[in-house]
N, C-alpha and C positions, 0 to 999 in steps of 0.2 A: 504494500500500500504506500502511495506517495505521501511524503510529509509536506508537500507544497501547500502553502496557505492560499486559499482562494481570494483573489483580489476583488474588492467591491466594484461593481459597475456604476459609473457616475453618469447621470444624464447631463444634458447641456446646462440646466439650471444649477445643479450642484457644482459643475465645473466653473461656471461664472462666479458663484459664491466664493469658491476657493481662490480664484484669480483676484477678485475684489479684495479679499482679506490679505492676500499676498502683497497687494499694492498698499494697503493701509489696514493693519490689524485692529485699529481702534474704530474703524467704521461702524456706525450703528446698524443694528438689525433692521430698523425701519428704513434707513437710507438704502441698504442692500435690497430690501423688499421692493422698494420703488423701482430699482434697476431691473429686477428679475421678475416682477409681477406677482410677488407673494406677500402675504401678511407678515408683520414682524414676528408673530408667534411661529409661523411656518418656517421662516428663516432660522429662528432660534432652534427649532427642532432639527432642521437639516444640519446646522453647525454642530449640534450635540451628537447626532449620528455620525458625522464625519470625524469628529474627534474621538468618539468611542471606538470607531472602526480602525483608528490609527492612520487614517488618510492624511490628517493634518494636525498640527498643534498650533495654538495661538500663544506666543511667548513674546517677552520683551527682549530684543537683541541689544546687547550692551557692548561697550568698548572696554575690554578687560583692563587695559592700561589705566583708564580713568577710575577703575574700581580697586586699584592697588595690586593688580596682578601684572608684574613687570616682565614676566617671561612666558612666551608662547612658543610652542615647538610642535613639529610633526616628528613622530618616532616611527621609523621603519623597523619592523621586527621579523626576523627569520625564525621559523618554527620547525620542530620535528614532531611527527605524530599528527593528531587531529587538530587542524588549524582552527576549527570551530570551537573546540574546547578552550584553546588558548585565548581566542578572541573574546569568548564569553567571560573568562577570568579577567581579562584586561578591561572589558567594558564595565565590570563591577567596581572599578577604582574611581572614586569621586572626582579626582582631579582630571580625569580623561573625559572629554566632551564629544569625541567622535571616534568611531572605530569602524574600519572596513577591512574585509578579507579581500586580498588582491591575488592576482596570478602573475605578477611581475617578479622583480628581483627580491621583493619583500613579500611575505605571506600576509602580514597584517600591517596596517597603518593606523596610528593612534595620535590624535591631536590632544595636546595637553595645555592647560592654563595653570601657571604656577606663580607664586608670589615673587620668587627670585631664583637665581642659579642654584643656590643651596637646596631649595625646595625641589627643583628639577632633578638635581643629582640624587637626592634621597628617593624621589619617586622612581627613578630608573633603577638604582642599585638595590633599594629595599623592597620595592613593590612589583616591578615589572620583571627584572632579571631572575628573581627566585621562582617565578611561575614555571611549573613543570612543562617542558616542551619548548621553552624559549631558548633558542640557540645563540642569537646575537641581536643587538640593537644598533641602530644608527640614528642619531638625532639631528634634525634640521631646525635650527633656531630661527624664528621669524625676526627679521630686521625691521620689517614694516608690513602691516596689513594693507595691501594696495587696493583690493576690491573684495567685497563680500556681499552678495545679493541673494535673496530668497524668492525672487519673483519670476521663476522660469515658466510659470503657467501650467497648463494641463494639456493632455493629449486626448 
C-alpha cells in the first residue's frame, strides 16, 4: 500500500483565496469575499479548511537580524542509512526552520537561525552531528538575505 498523502483538490475560488493571502496575509475575510463572490463566513470556513489540510499557513514573516538572531546559515548534511529518519530528527530541532531531503551532493539541507556563531557551533556539534546517520556537514553562512518571497501563486 502506498504511503503517499492525497493532495487536496483546490477549485478556482480556493486558489484565488490562497493567492490573495499570499499577497497580503492581513487581508480581511470580507474584502476577500468581495473579490471571490463569497460571504465573509464562507471565506473564513475555506481558510480554516485550507489551513487544517496543510495547504497553507498564515504567519508573520520576520527579519531575524532585527529580532536578535545574528547568524543564519544553510547546512548541507550527508547521510548514511534512511535519509528520512535523519531529516525527521533534524526537523525536530527548534533552531532549524527549514528542512528538505535532496538528491544532490547533500542528502539533507537545513536552514538555521541562531543568535550568534557560538550558538551555531553548538547547534552543529551538539545537536546535528551526534544524530545517528549523519556522516558530515557543510555550513553556508548567509552574508545577506537578498530576496525572500512567498507569493508564487497556485497551479
